[in-house]
C-alpha positions as CSV (number, residue, x, y, z in Angstrom):
1,M,-7.7,-30.0,19.2
2,P,-4.5,-31.6,17.6
3,R,-6.7,-33.4,15.3
4,K,-8.2,-30.6,14.3
5,L,-5.4,-29.0,13.5
6,S,-4.2,-32.2,11.5
7,F,-7.6,-32.2,9.6
8,Y,-7.3,-28.6,8.8
9,L,-3.3,-28.8,7.6
10,I,-4.6,-31.8,5.6
11,I,-7.2,-29.9,3.6
12,D,-4.8,-26.8,3.1
13,Y,-2.2,-29.3,1.6
14,F,-4.8,-30.4,-0.8
15,V,-5.7,-27.2,-1.9
16,Y,-2.2,-26.1,-2.3
17,L,-2.0,-29.7,-4.7
18,L,-4.8,-28.3,-6.6
19,V,-3.1,-25.1,-7.3
20,I,0.0,-26.9,-8.4
21,F,-1.9,-28.9,-10.5
22,V,-3.6,-25.9,-12.3
23,E,0.0,-24.2,-12.6
24,N,0.9,-27.7,-14.5
25,V,-2.1,-27.7,-16.8
26,L,-1.8,-23.8,-17.7
27,N,1.9,-24.3,-18.7
28,A,1.0,-27.3,-20.5
29,I,-1.2,-25.7,-23.0
30,P,-0.6,-23.2,-25.6
31,E,-0.3,-19.8,-24.1
32,T,-2.9,-18.2,-26.3
33,G,-5.2,-21.0,-25.1
34,A,-4.1,-19.8,-21.4
35,R,-5.2,-16.4,-22.0
36,A,-8.2,-16.8,-23.8
37,F,-9.1,-19.0,-20.4
38,G,-7.9,-16.0,-18.0
39,R,-10.2,-13.4,-19.9
40,F,-13.1,-16.1,-19.5
41,L,-12.4,-16.8,-16.4
42,G,-12.8,-12.7,-15.5
43,R,-15.8,-12.8,-17.3
44,V,-17.5,-15.3,-14.9
45,I,-16.4,-13.7,-11.9
46,Q,-18.0,-10.3,-13.2
47,L,-21.4,-12.5,-13.7
48,L,-21.1,-14.3,-10.4
49,S,-19.8,-11.7,-8.0
50,S,-22.3,-9.0,-7.9
51,D,-20.5,-7.3,-5.0
52,R,-17.4,-7.2,-6.7
53,R,-18.9,-5.6,-9.7
54,D,-21.1,-2.9,-7.8
55,A,-17.6,-1.8,-6.5
56,V,-16.0,-1.8,-9.8
57,H,-18.4,0.2,-11.2
58,E,-18.7,2.4,-8.0
59,N,-15.2,3.2,-8.1
60,L,-15.0,3.9,-11.9
61,T,-17.9,6.1,-11.6
62,I,-16.1,8.2,-8.7
63,A,-12.8,8.3,-10.8
64,F,-14.6,9.2,-14.3
65,G,-18.1,9.6,-14.2
66,K,-17.6,13.4,-14.8
67,E,-15.2,12.8,-17.8
68,K,-16.9,9.4,-19.2
69,S,-20.3,8.1,-20.6
70,P,-22.1,5.4,-18.5
71,E,-21.0,3.5,-22.0
72,W,-17.9,3.9,-21.5
73,I,-17.6,3.0,-17.7
74,R,-19.7,-0.5,-18.0
75,K,-17.1,-1.1,-21.2
76,T,-13.6,-0.2,-18.9
77,A,-15.5,-2.4,-16.0
78,L,-15.9,-5.3,-18.3
79,K,-12.1,-5.2,-19.3
80,S,-10.9,-4.7,-15.6
81,F,-12.7,-7.9,-14.9
82,E,-11.0,-9.5,-17.9
83,H,-7.6,-7.9,-16.8
84,L,-8.1,-9.6,-13.3
85,G,-8.3,-13.0,-15.1
86,L,-5.4,-12.2,-16.9
87,L,-3.6,-11.4,-13.7
88,L,-4.5,-14.9,-12.3
89,I,-3.1,-16.7,-15.6
90,E,0.0,-14.8,-15.6
91,F,1.1,-15.8,-12.0
92,F,1.0,-19.1,-12.7
93,L,3.0,-18.3,-15.9
94,I,5.8,-15.8,-14.8
95,R,6.8,-18.5,-12.4
96,R,8.4,-20.3,-14.9
97,W,10.0,-17.6,-16.8
98,T,13.8,-17.9,-17.7
99,Q,15.7,-14.7,-17.5
100,Q,15.6,-15.0,-21.6
101,D,12.2,-15.4,-21.0
102,M,11.9,-12.3,-19.0
103,A,14.6,-10.5,-21.5
104,E,12.6,-11.2,-24.7
105,R,8.7,-10.3,-22.7
106,I,9.7,-7.3,-20.7
107,I,10.4,-4.0,-22.0
108,L,12.1,-1.4,-19.3
109,E,11.5,2.5,-19.5
110,G,13.2,4.6,-17.0
111,K,17.2,3.2,-16.9
112,L,18.3,6.2,-15.6
113,D,16.0,6.6,-13.1
114,Y,17.0,3.0,-11.8
115,D,20.7,3.6,-11.9
116,L,20.4,6.5,-9.6
117,A,18.2,4.8,-7.2
118,M,20.9,2.2,-7.2
119,M,23.9,4.5,-6.8
120,P,26.1,3.3,-3.5
121,G,25.2,5.2,-0.7
122,E,24.2,4.7,3.1
123,H,20.2,4.6,2.3
124,G,17.7,2.2,1.7
125,I,15.1,2.1,-1.5
126,C,11.3,1.8,-1.2
127,L,10.2,0.2,-4.2
128,L,6.6,1.5,-4.7
129,T,4.1,0.0,-6.5
130,S,0.2,-0.6,-6.4
131,H,-2.7,-2.9,-7.6
132,F,-2.5,-1.7,-10.8
133,G,-1.2,-2.9,-13.9
134,C,0.6,-6.0,-14.2
135,F,1.8,-6.0,-10.7
136,E,3.2,-9.9,-10.7
137,V,5.2,-9.1,-13.7
138,S,6.6,-6.1,-11.8
139,A,7.8,-9.0,-9.3
140,A,9.5,-10.7,-12.0
141,T,11.1,-7.4,-13.3
142,T,12.7,-7.3,-10.1
143,K,14.3,-10.7,-10.7
144,F,15.4,-9.9,-13.8
145,L,16.7,-6.5,-12.6
146,G,18.4,-8.8,-9.9
147,F,17.0,-7.0,-6.6
148,K,17.3,-8.8,-3.5
149,T,13.8,-7.9,-2.6
150,N,12.0,-7.4,0.7
151,L,8.0,-7.8,0.2
152,F,5.5,-6.1,3.1
153,A,2.5,-8.4,2.3
154,T,-0.4,-9.9,3.8
155,G,-0.1,-13.7,3.8
156,L,-2.9,-16.6,4.0
157,K,-4.5,-19.0,6.3
158,N,-3.0,-21.4,4.4
159,P,0.6,-21.8,5.1
160,F,1.5,-23.6,2.0
161,L,-0.4,-21.6,0.1
162,T,1.4,-18.8,1.6
163,R,4.9,-19.8,0.9
164,Y,4.0,-20.5,-2.9
165,L,2.1,-17.4,-3.2
166,F,5.3,-15.4,-2.0
167,S,7.6,-16.9,-4.5
168,R,5.5,-14.9,-7.1
169,A,8.4,-14.0,-9.4
170,G,9.7,-17.7,-9.4
171,K,10.8,-20.4,-7.3
172,D,14.3,-19.1,-7.2
173,A,13.7,-15.3,-6.8
174,E,15.2,-13.4,-4.0
175,I,12.1,-12.3,-2.2
176,R,11.6,-12.3,1.8
177,T,8.2,-11.6,2.8
178,F,7.0,-9.6,5.9
179,P,3.8,-9.7,7.3
180,H,1.5,-6.6,7.7
181,K,1.3,-6.6,11.3
182,G,4.0,-5.9,14.0
183,V,7.2,-5.7,11.5
184,V,7.1,-1.8,10.9
185,K,10.1,-1.3,13.3
186,D,12.0,-4.0,11.8
187,L,11.2,-2.9,8.4
188,I,12.3,1.1,8.9
189,E,15.4,-0.5,10.4
190,L,16.0,-2.7,7.3
191,L,15.8,0.4,5.2
192,R,18.3,2.3,7.3
193,N,20.6,-0.5,6.9
194,G,20.5,-0.1,2.8
195,E,18.2,-2.5,1.8
196,L,15.2,-2.6,-0.6
197,L,11.6,-3.0,0.4
198,A,8.6,-3.1,-2.0
199,F,5.2,-2.4,-0.9
200,L,1.9,-1.6,-2.6
201,A,1.0,1.5,-1.2
202,D,-2.7,2.0,-2.7
203,Q,-4.2,0.2,0.2
204,R,-7.1,2.0,1.8
205,G,-6.7,3.4,4.9
206,D,-8.8,3.7,8.2
207,A,-11.5,6.6,7.2
208,E,-11.9,7.1,11.2
209,R,-7.8,7.4,12.3
210,G,-5.9,7.8,9.1
211,I,-5.2,10.6,6.8
212,F,-7.0,11.3,3.3
213,V,-5.6,12.3,0.2
214,D,-7.2,14.1,-3.1
215,F,-7.8,10.8,-5.7
216,F,-9.4,11.7,-8.9
217,G,-10.8,14.7,-7.9
218,T,-12.5,13.0,-4.2
219,K,-10.7,12.8,-1.1
220,A,-10.2,9.1,0.0
221,P,-8.5,7.2,3.2
222,A,-4.8,6.6,2.6
223,N,-2.9,4.0,4.7
224,E,0.1,6.2,6.1
225,V,2.2,3.2,7.1
226,F,4.0,3.4,3.7
227,A,4.7,7.0,3.8
228,R,5.9,6.2,7.3
229,L,8.1,3.5,6.2
230,A,9.6,5.7,3.4
231,I,10.4,8.6,5.9
232,D,11.7,6.9,9.1
233,G,13.6,4.6,6.9
234,Q,15.3,7.6,5.0
235,A,15.0,6.0,2.1
236,R,15.1,6.9,-1.6
237,I,11.6,6.0,-3.2
238,L,11.9,4.4,-6.8
239,P,8.4,3.7,-8.3
240,I,7.7,0.6,-10.7
241,C,4.5,0.0,-12.8
242,T,4.1,-2.4,-15.1
243,Y,1.7,-2.9,-18.3
244,R,0.1,-5.3,-20.5
245,R,0.9,-4.2,-24.0
246,D,-1.2,-5.7,-26.9
247,D,1.6,-7.3,-28.4
248,G,1.9,-9.7,-25.6
249,K,5.0,-7.9,-24.2
250,Y,5.0,-5.8,-21.1
251,L,6.3,-2.3,-20.5
252,S,7.8,-1.9,-17.0
253,T,8.3,1.3,-16.1
254,L,10.8,2.7,-13.3
255,G,10.7,6.3,-11.6
256,P,10.9,8.9,-11.6
257,N,12.2,9.0,-7.9
258,I,9.8,10.6,-5.7
259,E,11.3,13.4,-3.7
260,F,10.1,14.9,-0.8
261,E,11.2,17.4,2.0
262,L,10.3,17.0,5.8
263,T,8.3,20.1,7.6
264,G,8.7,18.8,11.1
265,D,4.8,18.5,11.2
266,R,3.9,14.7,11.3
267,K,0.8,14.4,10.3
268,A,1.5,17.0,7.3
269,D,4.2,15.3,6.3
270,L,2.4,11.9,6.2
271,T,-0.2,13.4,4.2
272,A,2.2,15.1,1.8
273,L,4.1,12.3,1.2
274,S,0.8,10.0,0.7
275,Q,-1.0,12.6,-1.6
276,K,2.5,12.2,-4.1
277,F,2.2,8.7,-3.9
278,H,-1.4,8.7,-5.2
279,D,-0.8,11.5,-7.6
280,L,1.5,9.2,-9.3
281,F,-1.2,6.1,-8.9
282,E,-3.5,8.2,-10.8
283,T,-1.2,8.9,-13.5
284,W,-1.0,5.2,-14.2
285,L,-4.6,4.7,-14.1
286,R,-5.2,7.3,-16.4
287,R,-2.8,5.7,-18.7
288,K,-4.4,2.4,-18.7
289,P,-7.7,2.4,-16.9
290,E,-8.7,-0.8,-17.9
291,Q,-5.6,-2.5,-16.1
292,G,-6.7,-0.9,-12.8
293,F,-7.7,-3.2,-9.7
294,W,-10.9,-1.7,-9.0
295,L,-12.5,-4.2,-7.0
296,Q,-11.8,-3.2,-3.7
297,R,-13.6,0.4,-2.4
298,K,-11.2,2.9,-2.7
299,W,-13.2,5.9,-1.5
300,R,-15.7,4.3,1.1
301,R,-16.5,0.9,2.6
302,K,-19.7,-1.0,1.8
303,P,-22.4,-0.1,4.1
304,S,-22.4,-2.4,6.9
305,S,-25.6,-4.6,7.7
306,K,-25.3,-4.5,10.9
307,R,-25.1,-0.7,11.4
308,H,-27.9,-0.6,8.9
309,K,-30.1,-2.7,11.3
310,K,-29.2,-0.5,14.4
311,N,-30.7,2.6,12.1
């Protein structure tokens, strides 16, 4: 067992070194070339991954099928894969951004909402975002604004890559990460102590045990843990979303703060707040649908081959 463990650790480390090599190459070539490669990479992913390609078309059809033509859905799907490729490239580029780089590239919108959320008081802040737009640049925005951030995220099996990926806003960013399992009580306590917690709250919920929200006019299972953190943590909720602009800059929108009142009905409260989250996510997506992360099936899972055989 120790030998196997050592072997896998060596493999993990070599994979990590390969990622570092890619980062160095992308930062050595002109940025226009790196971005062109990103768009090309996105098209390659679309070509080679039929399952993800089907998921993107399915999601876009559910969301926009009654409003847009099949041709629009096809073109938007292609642009969304190019967006994915750009996201991968941006991850490597923004890690080396200085404060000056961020000041020149990131345009802030919603300064008043940011100031209100940061007002002194005995409350934590839920920094609400999703897998839409340039969420890696949103992480850089928190660094630019001076947030000391706690991030609720899933790690990888490779410990070296996990450490590397969780420094997504730069090596000197003050981001502390927590795994998805077994930490909810700790995160609630963290919020009650006045700290800031960032999470991507658009993740799919359990269709059998979870709650459902209306998303683009169709019921979708939502993960209730994010609403639970905000409610039980007695926190203010400040949304943040970042879009890529045609001029190469980024628009980071903060707010408006999400207000909610508790009714005493636990499931109703979780559902109502989750619905507010998804109403906002839908607004973001309608603004820039081509920058949506449509690869994961939001409304329904892919049919299980085992279940199909049994039937």
